[in-house]
DOPA-220604 format. One record per residue (C-alpha): residue number from 1; residue in three letters; z, y, x. Coordinates in pm, whole numbers, plus 50000, padded with zeros to 5 digits. Layout:
rec num NUM&residu ALA&up Z&north Y&east X
...
//
This chain:
rec num 1&residu UNK&up 93891&north 89431&east 42808
rec num 2&residu UNK&up 94166&north 89376&east 42549
rec num 3&residu UNK&up 94152&north 89203&east 42209
rec num 4&residu UNK&up 94353&north 89221&east 41903
rec num 5&residu UNK&up 94510&north 88893&east 41781
rec num 6&residu UNK&up 94236&north 88846&east 41529
rec num 7&residu UNK&up 93969&north 88879&east 41795
rec num 8&residu UNK&up 94175&north 88654&east 42038
rec num 9&residu UNK&up 94191&north 88398&east 41750
rec num 10&residu UNK&up 93821&north 88415&east 41683
rec num 11&residu UNK&up 93719&north 88398&east 42050
rec num 12&residu UNK&up 93964&north 88115&east 42127
rec num 13&residu UNK&up 93897&north 87915&east 41816
rec num 14&residu UNK&up 94266&north 87903&east 41745
rec num 15&residu UNK&up 94434&north 88041&east 41432
rec num 16&residu UNK&up 94656&north 88349&east 41447
rec num 17&residu UNK&up 94946&north 88125&east 41352
rec num 18&residu UNK&up 94873&north 87896&east 41639
rec num 19&residu UNK&up 94860&north 88192&east 41881
rec num 20&residu UNK&up 95193&north 88306&east 41756
rec num 21&residu UNK&up 95335&north 87946&east 41773
rec num 22&residu UNK&up 95211&north 87911&east 42134
rec num 23&residu UNK&up 95385&north 88236&east 42218
rec num 24&residu UNK&up 95701&north 88128&east 42040
rec num 25&residu UNK&up 95730&north 87798&east 42228
rec num 26&residu UNK&up 95651&north 87945&east 42568
rec num 27&residu UNK&up 95283&north 87820&east 42616
rec num 28&residu UNK&up 95153&north 88175&east 42640
rec num 29&residu UNK&up 95344&north 88481&east 42770
rec num 30&residu UNK&up 95425&north 88741&east 42501
rec num 31&residu UNK&up 95104&north 88951&east 42504
rec num 32&residu UNK&up 95114&north 89319&east 42572
rec num 33&residu UNK&up 95153&north 89551&east 42274
rec num 34&residu UNK&up 94939&north 89858&east 42192
rec num 35&residu UNK&up 95096&north 90185&east 42088
rec num 36&residu UNK&up 95120&north 90049&east 41731
rec num 37&residu UNK&up 95325&north 89741&east 41850
rec num 38&residu UNK&up 95032&north 89509&east 41785
rec num 39&residu UNK&up 94966&north 89226&east 42021
rec num 40&residu UNK&up 94677&north 89278&east 42271
rec num 41&residu UNK&up 94520&north 88992&east 42467
rec num 42&residu UNK&up 94318&north 89009&east 42788
rec num 43&residu UNK&up 94038&north 88799&east 42925
rec num 44&residu UNK&up 94285&north 88618&east 43149
rec num 45&residu UNK&up 94490&north 88538&east 42836
rec num 46&residu UNK&up 94176&north 88397&east 42673
rec num 47&residu UNK&up 94101&north 88193&east 42976
rec num 48&residu UNK&up 94446&north 88041&east 42959
rec num 49&residu UNK&up 94407&north 87973&east 42587
rec num 50&residu UNK&up 94082&north 87791&east 42654
rec num 51&residu UNK&up 94253&north 87573&east 42910
rec num 52&residu UNK&up 94539&north 87498&east 42671
rec num 53&residu UNK&up 94283&north 87412&east 42398
rec num 54&residu UNK&up 94111&north 87161&east 42635
rec num 55&residu UNK&up 94447&north 87010&east 42723
rec num 56&residu UNK&up 94516&north 86985&east 42352
rec num 57&residu UNK&up 94188&north 86844&east 42259
rec num 58&residu UNK&up 94222&north 86577&east 42520
rec num 59&residu UNK&up 94553&north 86471&east 42365
rec num 60&residu UNK&up 94814&north 86618&east 42602
rec num 61&residu UNK&up 95145&north 86630&east 42422
rec num 62&residu UNK&up 95293&north 86988&east 42358
rec num 63&residu UNK&up 95592&north 86895&east 42573
rec num 64&residu UNK&up 95370&north 86834&east 42874
rec num 65&residu UNK&up 95173&north 87156&east 42805
rec num 66&residu UNK&up 95510&north 87339&east 42798
rec num 67&residu UNK&up 95617&north 87184&east 43125
rec num 68&residu UNK&up 95278&north 87284&east 43281
rec num 69&residu UNK&up 95312&north 87638&east 43153
rec num 70&residu UNK&up 95666&north 87674&east 43283
rec num 71&residu UNK&up 95562&north 87547&east 43618
rec num 72&residu UNK&up 95265&north 87783&east 43620
rec num 73&residu UNK&up 95510&north 88066&east 43583
rec num 74&residu UNK&up 95696&north 87964&east 43890
rec num 75&residu UNK&up 95381&north 87995&east 44099
rec num 76&residu UNK&up 95227&north 87813&east 44394
rec num 77&residu UNK&up 95536&north 87611&east 44498
rec num 78&residu UNK&up 95481&north 87399&east 44183
rec num 79&residu UNK&up 95109&north 87323&east 44254
rec num 80&residu UNK&up 95202&north 86960&east 44353
rec num 81&residu UNK&up 95376&north 86891&east 44011
rec num 82&residu UNK&up 95103&north 87071&east 43816
rec num 83&residu UNK&up 94838&north 86862&east 43993
rec num 84&residu UNK&up 95041&north 86545&east 43917
rec num 85&residu UNK&up 95056&north 86636&east 43549
rec num 86&residu UNK&up 94679&north 86690&east 43545
rec num 87&residu UNK&up 94621&north 86367&east 43746
rec num 88&residu UNK&up 94822&north 86168&east 43502
rec num 89&residu UNK&up 94661&north 86328&east 43198
rec num 90&residu UNK&up 94310&north 86259&east 43348
rec num 91&residu UNK&up 94392&north 85892&east 43373
rec num 92&residu UNK&up 94490&north 85894&east 43007
rec num 93&residu UNK&up 94169&north 86078&east 42911
rec num 94&residu UNK&up 93966&north 85835&east 43114
rec num 95&residu UNK&up 94140&north 85547&east 42928
rec num 96&residu UNK&up 94062&north 85701&east 42601
rec num 97&residu UNK&up 93701&north 85756&east 42684
rec num 98&residu UNK&up 93671&north 85394&east 42785
rec num 99&residu UNK&up 93834&north 85294&east 42453
rec num 100&residu UNK&up 93595&north 85519&east 42253
rec num 101&residu UNK&up 93302&north 85381&east 42452
rec num 102&residu UNK&up 93396&north 85030&east 42354
rec num 103&residu UNK&up 93411&north 85143&east 41989
rec num 104&residu UNK&up 93073&north 85309&east 42016
rec num 105&residu UNK&up 92921&north 84996&east 42168
rec num 106&residu UNK&up 93023&north 84811&east 41858
rec num 107&residu UNK&up 92876&north 85073&east 41634
rec num 108&residu UNK&up 92547&north 85062&east 41832
rec num 109&residu UNK&up 92543&north 84682&east 41795
rec num 110&residu UNK&up 92602&north 84694&east 41426
rec num 111&residu UNK&up 92333&north 84971&east 41372
rec num 112&residu UNK&up 92092&north 84759&east 41575
rec num 113&residu UNK&up 92173&north 84444&east 41365
rec num 114&residu UNK&up 92110&north 84637&east 41034
rec num 115&residu UNK&up 91779&north 84778&east 41173
rec num 116&residu UNK&up 91669&north 84424&east 41245
rec num 117&residu UNK&up 91768&north 84307&east 40896
rec num 118&residu UNK&up 91584&north 84593&east 40739
rec num 119&residu UNK&up 91270&north 84513&east 40948
rec num 120&residu UNK&up 91284&north 84145&east 40851
rec num 121&residu UNK&up 91341&north 84239&east 40484
rec num 122&residu UNK&up 91040&north 84475&east 40475
rec num 123&residu UNK&up 90826&north 84219&east 40653
rec num 124&residu UNK&up 90923&north 83969&east 40395
rec num 125&residu UNK&up 90812&north 84198&east 40114
rec num 126&residu UNK&up 90478&north 84279&east 40263
rec num 127&residu UNK&up 90398&north 83923&east 40359
//
């Protein structure tokens, strides 16, 4: 199945401008064109965009995404380097998750503290 750029944007959650930008900087291959010269995207293109979105959401820098995309084009001989990029990024993501978990723990503590204060205040009023 093929999709127009608007449909690809909607399905991927990316803007049309972002799709064009990703094409311009080499993160995505120039898509096929229909008889009217309009971009058409395939399910494989959308899968790649979903992967790129996950990399971006997890904080991978564009330069690393570009390196990964370039290696992907060179095929299986680059599997080791691609794996290394993902391995390093996974470590970064895990570190960020741990940092966020620590922040969440503080928030949970503060919420619990305020709940105790509210409970104590309500008991004081009704006593």
